[in-house]
C-alpha positions as CSV (number, residue, x, y, z in Angstrom):
1,X,53.6,-0.2,47.6
2,X,52.2,3.1,46.4
3,X,50.9,5.8,48.7
4,X,47.2,5.2,48.0
5,X,47.5,1.4,48.8
6,X,49.5,2.2,51.9
7,X,46.9,4.7,53.0
8,X,44.1,2.2,52.5
9,X,46.0,-0.6,54.3
10,X,46.6,1.7,57.3
11,X,43.0,2.7,57.5
12,X,41.8,-0.9,57.2
13,X,44.2,-2.1,59.9
14,X,43.0,0.7,62.2
15,X,39.3,-0.3,61.6
16,X,40.1,-3.9,62.5
17,X,41.8,-2.7,65.7
18,X,38.8,-0.4,66.5
19,X,41.1,2.7,66.5
20,X,39.5,6.2,66.3
21,X,42.2,7.6,64.2
22,X,45.2,6.6,62.1
23,X,48.3,8.4,60.8
24,X,49.0,8.1,57.0
25,X,51.6,9.6,54.7
26,X,50.9,13.1,53.2
27,X,50.7,14.0,49.5
28,X,48.5,16.2,47.4
29,X,46.8,13.2,45.9
30,X,46.0,11.6,49.3
31,X,44.6,14.9,50.4
32,X,42.3,14.9,47.3
33,X,41.2,11.4,48.1
34,X,40.6,12.2,51.8
35,X,38.6,15.4,50.8
36,X,36.4,13.3,48.6
37,X,35.7,10.5,51.1
38,X,35.1,13.2,53.8
39,X,32.6,15.0,51.5
40,X,30.8,11.7,50.9
41,X,30.7,11.0,54.7
42,X,33.0,7.9,55.0
43,X,35.3,9.6,57.6
44,X,34.9,12.2,60.2
45,X,37.8,14.3,59.0
46,X,41.5,14.6,58.8
47,X,44.3,16.9,59.9
48,X,47.7,17.6,58.4
49,X,50.2,17.1,61.2
50,X,53.3,18.1,59.3
51,X,54.8,17.8,55.8
52,X,54.9,14.0,56.0
53,X,51.9,12.9,58.0
54,X,48.1,13.2,58.1
55,X,45.9,12.0,60.9
56,X,42.6,10.5,59.7
57,X,39.6,10.3,62.0
58,X,37.6,7.1,61.2
59,X,33.8,7.1,61.3
60,X,31.9,4.6,63.5
61,X,28.2,4.3,64.0
62,X,27.0,2.2,67.0
63,X,30.6,1.0,67.5
64,X,30.6,-0.4,64.0
65,X,32.8,1.1,61.2
66,X,30.9,3.0,58.6
67,X,32.6,1.0,55.9
68,X,34.3,-2.3,55.8
69,X,37.1,-1.9,53.3
70,X,38.6,-0.3,50.2
71,X,38.9,-2.4,47.1
72,X,41.7,-1.1,44.9
73,X,40.9,-1.5,41.2
74,X,43.4,0.6,39.3
75,X,47.0,0.1,40.4
76,X,50.4,1.5,39.3
77,X,51.1,-1.5,37.2
78,X,47.6,-2.0,35.8
79,X,45.5,1.1,35.1
80,X,41.8,0.5,34.6
81,X,40.0,3.1,32.4
82,X,36.3,3.0,31.6
83,X,34.2,5.1,29.4
84,X,30.7,6.3,30.0
85,X,29.2,3.5,27.8
86,X,31.0,0.8,29.7
87,X,29.9,2.3,33.0
88,X,26.3,2.4,31.9
89,X,26.1,-1.0,30.3
90,X,28.3,-3.2,32.5
91,X,26.5,-4.4,35.6
92,X,29.8,-5.0,37.4
93,X,30.4,-1.3,37.7
94,X,26.9,-0.4,38.7
95,X,27.0,-3.0,41.5
96,X,29.8,-1.2,43.3
97,X,29.0,0.0,46.8
98,X,30.8,3.3,46.1
99,X,33.1,3.3,43.1
100,X,35.5,6.3,42.7
101,X,36.7,7.6,39.3
102,X,39.5,10.0,38.5
103,X,38.1,12.1,35.6
104,X,38.8,15.4,33.9
105,X,36.2,16.9,36.2
106,X,38.1,15.6,39.3
107,X,37.3,12.7,41.6
108,X,33.7,11.5,41.0
109,X,31.6,8.6,42.3
110,X,30.4,6.1,39.6
111,X,26.8,7.2,40.4
112,X,27.6,10.9,39.8
113,X,29.5,10.1,36.6
114,X,26.5,8.2,35.3
115,X,23.8,10.5,36.3
116,X,25.3,14.0,36.1
117,X,28.5,14.3,34.1
118,X,28.1,11.4,31.6
119,X,31.9,10.8,31.5
120,X,34.3,8.0,32.3
121,X,37.8,7.9,33.7
122,X,40.3,5.9,35.6
123,X,38.5,3.6,38.1
124,X,40.6,4.0,41.2
125,X,38.8,2.1,44.0
126,X,35.6,0.9,45.5
127,X,34.4,1.4,49.1
128,X,32.6,-1.6,50.5
129,X,30.0,-0.7,53.2
């Protein structure tokens, strides 16, 4: 299991157990992902404990988690790349709750990619509210 899938699994298990925080493994990529979902308001924050671990503070509203789950789209064995035209024309991508792309401009939501930057990239995951 790669680190991103491990991180998502740990967060989902913590949500199911109604935990306020969870410890995940540290890496630069995981920090970029956490920065992005923090900026978009899906978590309260995170704190690097040491070189190997990060504590993630999960966001709840009225004792309900702010999001239900992460859907992993691109994996290590199966990379999924989409261009701007596919994102624009294919309803499957526009119906995502909150799809995340890894692009040359950094991590972008599908909505930002369509409206502002007009670029595609690797479709990493979708956050289901």
